[in-house]
C-alpha atoms as one frame of an Amber mdcrd trajectory, in Angstrom:
protein
 -21.823  37.094  -4.049 -20.095  34.431  -1.746 -24.004  32.980  -0.938 -24.744
  32.977  -4.636 -21.710  31.143  -5.352 -22.706  28.330  -2.664 -19.364  28.550
  -0.577 -20.751  29.199   2.107 -24.342  29.131   3.989 -25.954  30.360   7.665
 -24.164  27.111   9.229 -20.619  28.171   8.848 -20.658  30.031  12.542 -20.523
  26.355  13.966 -16.827  25.433  15.027 -16.552  22.196  13.073 -18.272  22.876
   9.636 -17.796  20.906   6.338 -18.707  22.693   3.200 -19.385  21.484   0.004
 -18.596  23.870  -2.795 -21.079  21.859  -5.290 -20.364  24.386  -7.450 -16.730
  23.662  -8.349 -17.089  19.906  -9.589 -15.113  19.175 -12.111 -17.287  15.907
 -13.835 -14.022  14.756 -15.846 -12.368  14.014 -12.715 -12.889  10.676 -11.203
 -11.908   8.732  -8.012 -10.628   5.929  -9.765 -11.922   2.289  -8.068  -8.011
   1.456  -8.008  -7.521   3.876  -5.160  -8.930   1.102  -3.251  -6.465  -1.743
  -4.467  -4.981  -4.720  -2.373  -1.445  -6.066  -2.471  -0.457  -9.773  -2.118
   3.328 -10.620  -1.875   4.848 -13.924  -1.124   5.480 -12.777   2.722   4.681
 -14.858   5.908   1.074 -15.718   5.377  -0.223 -13.597   3.375  -0.499 -15.696
   0.206   0.044 -19.466   2.182  -2.539 -19.616   4.622  -4.203 -16.262   4.140
  -5.376 -16.447   0.751  -4.247 -19.848  -0.283  -4.567 -23.457   1.266  -4.523
 -25.800  -1.144  -7.492 -27.672  -2.913  -6.732 -30.542  -0.369  -7.132 -28.445
   2.964  -9.658 -28.983   5.400 -10.220 -25.453   5.808 -12.959 -24.974   3.610
 -12.104 -23.573   0.274 -13.017 -23.185  -3.550 -10.116 -24.741  -5.782  -7.495
 -23.829  -2.990  -8.796 -20.522  -2.029 -10.344 -20.187   1.266 -14.137 -19.449
   1.263 -13.892 -16.578   4.150 -11.422 -14.293   2.998 -12.481 -15.291  -0.785
 -16.318 -13.426   0.378 -14.262 -10.927   2.771 -12.785  -9.520  -0.358 -15.834
  -9.825  -2.588 -17.850  -7.583   0.182 -14.691  -5.265  -0.486 -15.491  -4.619
  -4.270 -11.795  -5.464  -4.790 -10.647  -3.544  -7.845  -6.982  -4.502  -8.456
  -4.487  -6.987  -6.561  -0.790  -6.481  -6.746   1.534  -9.674  -7.221   3.895
 -11.384  -6.332   5.724  -8.293  -4.545   7.327  -6.271  -3.218  10.942  -7.049
  -2.838  10.078 -10.535  -3.532   9.249  -9.994  -7.095  12.941  -8.984  -8.306
  14.079 -12.390  -6.950  10.480 -14.760  -8.886  11.204 -16.220 -11.676   7.440
 -17.678 -13.083   8.645 -20.508 -14.589   9.248 -21.836 -11.178   5.350 -21.468
 -10.639   3.451 -23.079 -13.297   3.104 -26.715 -14.001   1.526 -29.331 -11.466
   2.129 -28.560  -8.113   3.948 -31.343  -7.345   6.754 -30.737 -10.169   7.480
 -27.232  -9.006  10.817 -26.236  -7.523  11.381 -24.590  -4.127  13.176 -21.716
  -3.187  14.533 -19.763  -0.558  12.610 -16.327   0.240  15.862 -14.600   0.884
  13.746 -11.286   1.656  11.214 -12.350   4.113  12.528 -14.684   7.248  14.113
 -17.354   4.601  11.046 -19.209   4.320  11.095 -22.112   1.963   8.750 -21.006
  -0.581   7.199 -23.890  -2.758   5.547 -22.284  -5.397   2.560 -23.597  -5.184
   0.330 -20.052  -5.384   1.918 -19.006  -9.053   0.534 -17.655 -12.399  -2.419
 -19.727 -13.054  -3.196 -19.632  -9.342  -2.853 -15.911  -9.323  -5.005 -15.025
 -12.194  -7.632 -17.344 -11.678  -8.067 -15.538  -8.258  -8.327 -12.291  -9.602
 -11.282 -13.943 -11.795 -12.868 -14.903  -9.028 -12.417 -11.546  -7.351 -13.733
  -9.575 -10.252 -10.257  -7.496  -9.882  -7.711  -6.542 -12.436  -4.432  -8.066
 -11.754  -1.661  -5.996 -11.344   1.887  -7.606 -12.182   5.211  -6.497 -10.539
   8.042  -7.815 -13.051  11.131  -9.241 -12.070  13.973  -6.553 -13.454  16.412
  -7.316 -10.561  17.594 -11.208 -10.767  15.879 -11.487 -14.415  15.646 -10.666
 -17.797  14.234  -8.921 -20.399  13.532 -12.115 -22.224  11.707 -13.942 -18.959
   9.632 -11.222 -18.484   8.634 -10.444 -22.323   7.931 -14.497 -22.210   5.614
 -13.983 -19.021   3.553 -11.102 -20.715   3.017 -13.629 -23.637   2.211 -16.333
 -21.542  -0.229 -14.740 -20.067  -1.964 -12.657 -22.636  -1.289 -14.344 -26.157
  -3.650 -16.713 -28.200  -1.101 -18.751 -30.637   2.894 -19.280 -29.993   4.890
 -20.955 -27.691   4.224 -19.481 -24.868   0.602 -19.589 -25.268   0.636 -23.518
 -26.027   2.718 -23.748 -22.674  -0.271 -22.283 -20.980  -2.543 -24.516 -22.793
  -0.754 -27.682 -21.523  -1.217 -26.182 -17.423  -4.503 -26.251 -18.241  -6.031
 -22.660 -19.543  -6.723 -22.426 -22.482  -8.070 -18.996 -23.249  -5.757 -16.448
 -22.448  -5.953 -13.740 -19.279  -6.309 -10.266 -19.662  -3.528  -8.036 -18.453
  -3.731  -4.487 -17.870  -1.290  -3.380 -15.394   2.470  -3.923 -15.167   5.222
  -3.128 -13.373   8.894  -2.968 -14.304  10.882  -3.862 -11.282   9.609  -2.927
  -7.859  11.553  -0.496  -5.137  15.066  -0.587  -8.160  16.553   1.929  -6.146
  17.103  -0.816  -3.399  15.694  -4.119  -2.902  15.145  -4.696  -6.398  18.628
  -3.962  -7.912  20.147  -0.463  -5.995  20.019   0.958  -9.285  20.749   4.314
  -9.875  17.777   6.254 -11.224  20.164   6.942 -14.322  20.754   3.369 -15.386
  17.008   1.895 -14.166  15.617   4.679 -16.409  17.617   2.909 -19.497  17.000
  -0.340 -18.068  12.930   0.481 -17.517  13.089   1.662 -21.824  14.470  -1.557
 -22.623  12.489  -4.141 -20.587   9.097  -2.270 -21.606  10.037  -2.474 -25.046
   9.900  -5.917 -25.376   6.808  -6.370 -23.570   4.598  -6.542 -26.527   0.694
  -6.219 -26.327  -0.973  -9.836 -27.507  -4.719 -10.276 -29.068  -5.893  -7.027
 -28.418  -4.592  -6.684 -24.777  -3.314  -3.365 -24.040  -0.756  -2.825 -21.550
  -0.583  -0.153 -18.857   3.238   0.334 -18.266   4.577   1.584 -14.791   7.852
   2.751 -13.943   9.691   1.225 -10.460   9.018   4.905  -8.857  10.771   6.835
  -5.364  10.838   5.787  -1.778   8.709   9.237  -0.047  11.168  11.840   0.093
  13.317  10.860  -3.044  12.236  13.462  -5.371  15.671  13.063  -7.325  14.533
   9.518  -8.582  10.997  10.886  -9.819  12.836  13.780 -11.806  15.598  11.646
 -13.467  13.544   8.707 -14.367  10.261  10.957 -15.706  12.895  13.284 -18.042
  14.910  10.247 -19.219  11.552   7.594 -19.596   7.943   9.243 -19.236   7.545
   8.714 -23.103   7.492   5.148 -22.361   5.048   4.862 -19.539   1.817   5.342
 -18.449   2.948   5.143 -14.368   5.262   5.518 -12.245   5.054   4.440  -8.691
   5.422   5.968  -5.308   5.904   4.060  -1.763   5.214   5.642   1.406   4.606
   4.417   4.892   3.650   5.406   8.096   6.490   4.280  10.218   8.828   5.882
  12.896  12.063   4.514  10.967  13.993   2.085   9.373  16.266   1.600  11.750
  15.402  -0.244  15.080  12.233  -0.649  16.677   9.088   0.945  14.645   7.010
   0.797  18.205   4.235  -1.527  19.009   1.041  -1.799  17.126  -0.814  -2.353
  19.906   0.810  -0.541  23.290   1.280   3.295  22.505   0.580   7.107  24.107
  -1.651   9.419  22.843   0.996  11.371  21.805   2.255   8.395  19.616  -1.366
   8.347  18.068  -1.141  12.377  17.076   2.231  11.741  15.915   1.174   8.966
  13.574  -1.619  11.138  12.489   0.517  13.688  11.449   3.229  11.360   9.536
   0.293   9.790   7.836  -0.935  12.763   6.798   2.545  13.812   5.419   1.588
  11.642   2.365  -0.329  14.578   0.792   2.689  17.510   0.292   4.716  14.575
  -0.635   2.571  14.000  -3.556   2.296  17.139  -4.111   5.777  17.392  -4.715
   5.810  14.322  -6.907   3.264  15.707  -9.296   4.800  18.724  -9.812   8.087
  17.137 -11.161   5.875  15.119 -13.127   4.043  18.428 -14.303   7.375  19.600
 -15.830   7.588  16.730 -18.390   3.809  16.081 -18.679   1.538  18.672 -18.538
  -1.518  17.282 -19.872  -0.984  14.477 -16.738  -1.088  11.555 -19.148   0.667
   9.512 -16.326  -0.519   8.280 -13.037   1.099   8.447 -10.058   0.695   4.643
  -7.969   1.208   4.772  -4.410   1.259   0.907  -4.821   2.585   0.564  -1.066
   1.731   2.287   1.845   0.173   1.951   5.040   1.172   1.556   9.053   4.496
  -0.585   9.430   5.044  -1.339  13.373   6.992  -4.160  15.246   6.148  -7.816
  14.516   3.847  -9.218  17.282   5.819 -10.710  19.986   6.667 -14.400  19.637
   6.494 -14.067  15.410   9.092 -14.733  12.723  10.572 -10.839  12.361  10.651
 -11.356   8.514   6.902 -12.284   8.304   5.563  -8.422   9.719   2.583 -10.018
  11.194   1.321  -6.763  13.071  -2.079  -6.251  14.881  -4.369  -3.663  13.528
  -6.041  -1.196  15.892  -8.706   1.502  15.303  -5.496   3.869  14.942  -4.960
   1.812  11.921  -8.142   2.719  10.639  -7.799   6.378  11.166  -4.740   6.199
   9.017  -6.294   4.370   6.110  -9.363   6.711   6.747  -7.364  10.160   6.159
  -5.201   8.556   3.844  -7.648   7.737   1.305  -8.975  11.204   2.092  -5.598
  12.607   0.628  -5.845  10.147  -2.727  -9.335  11.376  -3.528  -8.075  15.213
  -3.585  -5.547  14.244  -5.807  -7.557  12.586  -8.750  -5.615  14.522 -11.118
  -2.237  12.288 -10.728  -3.180   9.605  -8.303  -4.503   6.792 -10.457  -4.112
   3.646  -8.169  -2.976   2.597  -4.785  -2.319  -0.217  -2.735  -2.397  -0.743
   0.990   0.653  -3.077   2.165  -1.258  -5.900   2.122  -4.339  -7.897   1.983
  -3.983 -10.507   4.583  -1.635 -11.180   7.791   1.109  -8.223   6.998   1.384
  -4.943   8.132  -1.870  -3.575   7.693  -4.007  -5.890   6.685  -7.722  -6.862
   5.522  -7.773 -10.193   6.967  -6.126 -11.674   9.524  -6.286 -15.690   9.726
  -4.884 -18.453  12.101  -6.397 -22.098  10.951  -9.554 -22.287   9.689 -10.321
 -18.831  12.126 -10.535 -15.086   9.938 -11.179 -12.065  11.651 -11.922  -8.768
   9.768  -9.384  -5.643  10.574 -10.543  -1.893  11.707  -9.111  -1.352   8.286
 -11.198  -4.031   6.303 -14.252  -1.561   7.719 -12.712   1.830   6.312 -12.204
   0.194   2.990 -16.066  -1.112   3.231 -17.446   2.516   4.008 -15.591   3.671
   1.521 -16.901   1.633  -1.210 -19.365   4.482  -2.139 -16.554   6.657  -3.014
 -14.859   3.939  -6.076 -15.842   5.320  -9.232 -17.576   8.788  -7.940 -16.772
  12.325  -8.896 -14.978  14.162  -6.199 -16.460  17.182  -4.216 -14.452  19.711
  -3.342 -14.764  21.043   0.687 -13.734  23.741   3.074 -13.239  22.187   6.315
 -13.166  24.427   9.701 -12.188  23.008  12.498  -9.536  22.847  15.572  -5.648
  22.271  14.471  -3.350  20.467  17.243   0.532  20.636  16.981   1.908  17.279
  17.228   5.827  16.147  17.262   8.299  16.885  14.806   6.745  19.849  13.792
   3.570  18.543  12.623  -0.053  19.616  13.200  -3.575  17.315  12.859  -6.743
  18.724  11.975  -9.282  17.217  14.559 -12.071  17.058  11.707 -11.454  15.175
   8.482 -13.317  14.631   5.309 -14.084  13.367   2.027 -16.623  13.763  -0.287
 -18.364  12.413  -3.768 -21.243  12.230  -5.756 -22.488   9.132  -8.145 -25.708
   8.074  -9.270 -27.365  10.910  -7.691 -26.441  10.741  -4.262 -23.435  12.308
  -2.208 -21.199  10.070  -0.071 -19.544  12.278   3.121 -16.680  10.558   5.173
 -15.968  12.824   8.229 -13.164  11.435  10.668 -13.063  12.840  14.297  -9.520
  12.309  15.120  -9.836  13.533  18.365  -9.537  11.276  21.575 -11.770  12.852
  23.665 -13.929  15.540  22.647 -17.347  14.749  20.633 -17.726  16.965  17.846
 -21.023  18.601  16.233 -20.261  19.020  12.832 -22.644  21.102  10.209 -22.456
  19.775   6.698 -23.288  22.551   4.684 -24.908  21.506   1.048 -24.596  25.219
  -0.578 -28.091  25.716  -1.274 -31.275  26.256   0.627 -32.309  22.130  -0.085
 -32.943  19.806   2.453 -31.046  16.306   2.463 -33.045  13.141   2.607 -33.039
   9.748   2.302 -29.817  10.204   5.071 -28.189   6.625   5.813 -24.624   6.105
   7.804 -22.609   4.087   9.263 -19.695   4.132  12.135 -16.467   2.729  13.298
 -15.646   3.462  16.504 -14.050   1.947  19.941 -13.800   2.115  23.615 -10.209
   2.771  23.097  -7.724   3.810  20.426  -5.702   0.668  21.064  -8.640  -1.769
  20.381  -8.535  -4.393  17.898 -10.441  -7.622  16.732  -8.379 -10.986  17.797
  -9.740 -14.474  17.124 -11.098 -14.669  20.729 -12.644 -11.394  20.239 -13.568
 -10.733  16.605 -15.822  -8.287  16.598 -14.339  -5.441  19.236 -14.158  -2.872
  16.645 -16.873  -3.363  14.066 -19.153  -1.645  11.524 -22.443  -0.385  13.140
 -25.473   1.781  11.919 -25.325   5.638  12.575 -28.134   7.855  13.695 -26.613
  10.866  14.712 -27.166  12.813  11.295 -29.927  15.395  11.224 -31.146  16.760
   7.733 -31.920  20.825   8.375 -32.376  23.374   5.878 -28.876  24.153   3.789
 -26.946  21.455   5.850 -27.082  18.171   7.889 -26.006  18.366  11.575 -23.814
  15.126  13.015 -23.078  14.475  16.505 -19.654  13.045  15.581 -18.190  10.992
  19.176 -14.409  10.955  19.806 -11.938   8.682  17.860 -14.764   7.574  15.353
 -15.178   7.202  11.312 -18.335   7.903   9.565 -19.838   7.503   6.329 -22.958
   9.168   5.025 -25.186   8.599   2.187 -27.959  11.073   1.480 -29.731  12.686
  -1.520 -30.200  16.129  -2.324
């Protein structure tokens, strides 16, 4: 009966196997493209120098947006971009960022290094960027230091055809309204966004979202400011008091050693540190499950999405850089964290509808690093590129058999990690051998007697797990074609090098 059900096939005797449970696919579940979302905050060189150089810059640009970064993000098929924060969101007053750039007031970025913010990148610049990228805007509204009227008028400025805010937008050069789907009502309201209690924030959320109207056929997806990692009480109270007024609730989870003192170097670490990092990264799965179980109490039909709109690694800044600018390097270890996190998100499509890695450029676990007119793609960028075929696909349940390694602080890590999906008649399987030393021979059991055809793939690996790309060596860690997969009857045999990530696409 097990053979008939397609749960097992003769290749399962291999030490490392990935069995595709094709008979258990739910065609109504979809890996939302928004799971591969990005996050751009006014922090360090994320916006200024990363995305935006201004139209007068000698750096090649399109309307002020750097051409190299634009192309890199287009190649990733970025589905959604969150802006303007982060902690900056609750100190951001949108009227400071409209009108002629020379007339915009400046402000001190109190959260991030005391940098002077000139507001040359504002609402028009952000929404035009999203149009250039073909992605959905995700706006984080100011609740901490703003007013209900301010947020309501911002939505009107962006989306209304007529009226006073629409006239103001037209005066600033934009005739047609933009579309705004995702609206966050505050950010980290338990901390930098106001230090609210969950009871008080719930009432504030209900009030603010009431006055964020829908204009000109625009439909808003309203998102409550949710918990930080293990704060299940926040989720419980906000869901209990405000679930009927929201479409989504956020969750923030960083792979970080702690919030006090050194977080450790991004590039200098031991094998023990590496395996601990993966254990901490994977702990996001039980965290998601616990928050989702709380949401189920108030939303059993799963109408409300869980949005992990900040996630990724957080290390000490690179030596000699502003501590408040959060500029860190990005190694093959970070690429592993990206792959394993995306695998988790794809296992929870019933609740997880969006995630936004922090951040898109020059900050934390970024896609690109820039310096002057130079740009490098990070190992994390390549993971996102490898996972493009999963966007909008139907997830395939898996059984994974592999060796488990115990790591520091009572965590454990499976040496083989995997995810799979189906779209347009093709199957995509992403495999990660997280073992630093051992090659794996992996059998992908297809659950039938057919033979895979048209197998193609690519691989991301490095000579050392602490390898990274920098301006003098921009392609030390990069994607390469993968030829280590061979079709067999009912399976695919894969030779998976140590510390490698492989994505295969095939037909059956």
